[in-house]
C-alpha distance (Angstrom), angle and dihedral (degrees) to the residues before:
residue distance angle dihedral
M1 . . .
R2 3.94 . .
K3 3.81 113.7 .
L4 3.75 115.3 -119.6
I5 3.85 136.1 -161.1
I6 3.80 115.6 -161.5
S7 3.83 119.1 -156.3
G8 3.82 111.2 -155.5
A9 3.89 87.4 24.8
A10 3.79 94.8 160.9
G11 3.78 93.4 54.2
R12 3.80 126.3 93.7
M13 3.86 92.9 -100.2
G14 3.82 93.1 41.6
K15 3.84 90.9 53.6
E16 3.73 92.7 45.7
T17 3.80 92.3 50.5
A18 3.86 90.7 48.7
T19 3.87 91.1 50.9
L20 3.80 94.0 50.9
S21 3.80 100.2 34.0
R22 3.80 98.6 96.0
E23 3.77 90.3 57.3
Y24 3.77 85.9 65.9
G25 3.79 98.7 43.3
F26 3.78 98.7 -95.7
E27 3.86 129.0 124.4
P28 3.88 114.9 -159.0
V29 3.82 105.0 -133.5
A30 3.85 98.1 171.0
G31 3.72 143.3 2.3
I32 3.88 132.5 -149.2
D33 3.80 115.8 -145.6
V34 3.80 140.6 128.4
K35 3.91 88.2 -126.5
T36 3.91 95.6 73.6
E37 3.84 89.3 154.5
E38 3.88 89.0 72.5
Q39 3.80 117.6 110.4
S40 3.73 113.8 -106.1
D41 3.83 142.4 161.3
F42 3.74 89.3 -129.0
P43 3.86 134.4 39.3
L44 3.88 119.5 -77.9
Y45 3.79 119.6 -149.4
S46 3.76 130.0 -167.3
S47 3.76 92.0 -141.0
Y48 3.74 139.6 11.6
A49 3.75 91.1 -114.8
L50 3.86 85.4 74.3
C51 3.82 94.2 47.9
H52 3.78 115.2 94.9
E53 3.80 100.5 159.4
K54 3.83 118.8 120.4
A55 3.70 115.0 -121.7
D56 3.86 142.4 175.9
M57 3.81 98.3 -149.7
I58 3.79 143.5 17.9
I59 3.78 121.2 -148.1
D60 3.87 112.2 -166.9
F61 3.80 121.9 -157.5
S62 3.81 95.8 152.8
R63 3.82 130.2 104.3
A64 3.71 132.1 -59.1
A65 3.86 88.0 -116.9
H66 3.87 88.8 62.7
L67 3.81 95.3 49.4
M68 3.88 97.3 93.5
Q69 3.83 93.5 57.1
T70 3.86 91.4 45.4
L71 3.77 91.1 52.1
R72 3.78 91.2 46.5
F73 3.82 91.6 53.3
A74 3.84 94.3 44.5
L75 3.83 89.1 51.2
E76 3.79 93.1 48.5
Q77 3.74 93.0 48.0
N78 3.84 94.4 37.7
L79 3.73 91.0 -127.3
P80 3.90 129.9 158.5
L81 3.77 111.4 -113.4
I82 3.75 134.9 -148.9
V83 3.78 112.5 -165.3
G84 3.76 118.4 -164.7
T85 3.79 97.0 161.3
T86 3.77 115.3 126.5
G87 3.77 133.0 -156.4
L88 3.83 92.3 61.4
E89 3.79 117.9 166.5
S90 3.87 131.3 -157.2
A91 3.86 90.9 -85.7
H92 3.75 90.8 56.0
E93 3.77 91.2 48.9
K94 3.81 90.2 55.1
M95 3.82 90.8 51.6
L96 3.83 90.4 49.9
N97 3.76 91.9 50.3
A98 3.79 92.2 49.2
A99 3.79 93.8 47.4
A100 3.84 90.8 50.0
H101 3.84 92.1 66.3
S102 3.82 86.0 68.7
I103 3.83 108.3 30.4
P104 3.84 136.8 26.6
L105 3.72 103.1 -97.7
L106 3.88 127.4 -178.2
Q107 3.76 120.0 -173.5
S108 3.82 129.3 -179.3
A109 3.69 139.1 161.8
N110 3.79 90.0 -143.6
F111 3.84 127.9 23.3
S112 3.78 96.2 -168.1
L113 3.75 105.4 122.9
G114 3.84 87.1 -149.0
I115 3.86 89.7 59.0
Q116 3.80 88.9 50.6
A117 3.72 89.5 54.7
L118 3.81 90.4 47.1
K119 3.78 88.9 54.8
K120 3.81 90.7 54.9
L121 3.82 93.3 44.9
C122 3.81 90.9 49.7
M123 3.78 89.9 55.7
Q124 3.82 90.6 48.9
A125 3.84 91.8 49.5
K126 3.70 92.4 50.0
A127 3.82 90.3 51.7
Y128 3.88 90.6 49.5
L129 3.82 95.0 42.3
P130 3.81 104.6 38.5
D131 3.82 93.9 158.7
F132 3.74 98.5 50.4
D133 3.80 124.0 105.0
I134 3.82 114.9 -116.2
E135 3.82 125.9 -143.7
I136 3.79 125.3 175.6
I137 3.81 121.8 -157.8
E138 3.74 124.9 -173.3
R139 3.88 127.7 -169.7
H140 3.87 124.5 -162.7
H141 3.74 140.9 158.8
N142 3.83 121.2 -81.2
Q143 3.96 93.5 -102.9
K144 3.73 96.7 63.2
A145 3.73 108.7 111.4
D146 3.93 105.0 -166.1
A147 3.78 119.6 72.7
P148 2.88 118.1 -146.5
G149 3.74 95.1 29.8
G150 3.83 126.2 -137.5
T151 3.81 93.6 -100.5
A152 3.85 93.2 55.2
L153 3.79 89.4 47.7
M154 3.79 88.9 50.8
L155 3.77 90.5 53.8
L156 3.79 91.2 46.3
S157 3.85 90.4 53.4
A158 3.82 91.6 48.0
L159 3.90 90.6 50.8
S160 3.86 98.0 40.6
S161 3.75 126.5 105.0
P162 3.81 124.8 -163.5
D163 3.82 89.2 -92.7
S164 3.75 98.6 42.9
K165 3.80 118.1 125.8
P166 3.90 115.7 -153.4
I167 3.85 112.6 -143.8
Y168 3.91 112.9 -163.0
G169 3.75 100.9 -155.3
R170 3.84 125.8 -34.4
Y171 3.67 106.7 -121.6
T172 3.85 94.2 112.6
A173 3.85 97.2 41.0
L174 3.71 115.1 104.0
Q175 3.81 95.7 177.3
K176 3.82 141.4 77.1
R177 3.75 118.3 -85.0
E178 3.80 114.5 -88.5
K179 3.67 119.1 -134.0
Q180 3.71 98.3 -117.7
E181 3.80 94.5 52.1
I182 3.78 123.0 117.0
G183 3.81 110.1 -165.5
L184 3.77 116.5 -142.5
H185 3.90 118.4 -168.3
A186 3.79 128.0 -176.6
L187 3.86 120.5 -159.5
R188 3.79 121.4 -170.3
G189 3.83 125.9 -172.0
G190 3.78 147.5 127.2
S191 3.77 120.1 -22.5
L192 3.92 98.9 -37.8
C193 3.69 112.3 158.2
G194 3.80 92.6 -154.4
S195 3.67 145.9 -79.3
H196 3.91 133.7 -166.7
E197 3.70 125.2 -159.5
A198 3.81 129.5 -173.4
G199 3.75 113.6 -167.0
F200 3.79 124.1 -164.4
Y201 3.85 110.6 -161.9
G202 3.89 121.4 -164.9
Q203 3.72 136.3 160.6
D204 3.84 108.5 -53.9
E205 3.80 92.4 -19.3
H206 3.84 140.1 67.4
L207 3.79 137.1 -171.5
I208 3.91 121.0 -148.4
L209 3.76 121.8 -163.4
L210 3.88 110.0 -167.6
H211 3.80 134.2 -178.6
T212 3.71 121.0 -173.4
A213 3.83 124.6 -170.0
E214 3.73 110.5 -145.5
N215 3.88 96.0 -170.4
R216 3.75 137.2 -3.8
S217 3.82 94.6 -108.6
I218 3.90 89.1 86.7
F219 3.78 89.8 67.9
A220 3.80 94.7 49.3
R221 3.74 91.9 44.7
G222 3.85 91.4 50.4
A223 3.71 90.4 49.1
L224 3.80 92.4 52.1
R225 3.74 91.6 47.5
C226 3.72 89.0 52.6
A227 3.78 90.2 48.8
Q228 3.84 90.3 54.1
W229 3.79 89.0 51.7
L230 3.79 94.6 44.7
L231 3.66 94.4 56.7
S232 3.84 91.5 74.9
Q233 3.76 96.2 43.5
P234 3.83 128.4 102.3
P235 3.77 121.0 -122.8
G236 3.76 112.3 -65.6
R237 3.81 143.2 101.2
Y238 3.81 115.3 -79.0
D239 3.81 138.3 -178.5
A240 3.79 130.7 -141.2
A241 3.79 89.3 -113.8
D242 3.83 88.9 63.4
I243 3.84 90.2 77.0
L244 3.85 92.0 60.6
Q245 3.89 91.7 60.5
C-alpha cells in the first residue's frame, strides 16, 4: 500500500479522495488543512512544517494560495504530485513548470475521465466543423466561487485558435456575433454537481457535446487513477488526458 498525503484533506474533495484511496492502493498517512479540528482517520496538520510522515505521493485539492508550500514540500521530499487546485494564475503556472523539472507533476482542472474524453472530442469536432460557431456552457452548484470554472477554461483553451475571441456572457453586447468569438457562459444554482457543454452551431444544424457529473466521486477516482499512473513516470509536467493515451 502506497503512502499518501492529502492537501486540502478537510475539504469535500480531500475527504472523498481519502475515502476511496485504498481502492487504488493508497493509504492516507497525513492531511494538510487549516481545519485541523475535523475528524479523520489520519493526522491533520495546519502546515507541512508539522508533518513528519513519510509518503510516496501528494494529492492537492486545496487552494491556489497554498500551492507554493505544497510544491516546496514535494520538492524537498522528492514526491510525485497531483494538483487539482483550480483558480491558478500565470505565476502558479511558472511554479508548476519549474517544479516539473525535478518531480513528476500532474495538474488538471478536472480529473473526470469523461471530461478528458470530452476535451479530445471537442478538438476533433472543431477540426471537422471549422465554419461552425462554438459556445461553451458550464453549470455548477451555488457555492462555487470561480466563474467561469477551471474546466470551462480548459475547454476554451482546447478550442481556441490564435485569432479566437472569448466572450464571457453577452448581456452587454449590442452587436452581431463575430466569427472568431467563442461564447463562455457560467450558470450557478442549487446543488448541481457540474455539467459542461460544448455546442457547435452551423447553418440549419448543430452538434452538442455534453458531460454531466452525477457525483463528486468521479473526480477523486480520476485523481487516484492519475496518481497510480504518475508513480511510474519520470520528472515532467503531465495532464489527466495523458492517461487516456
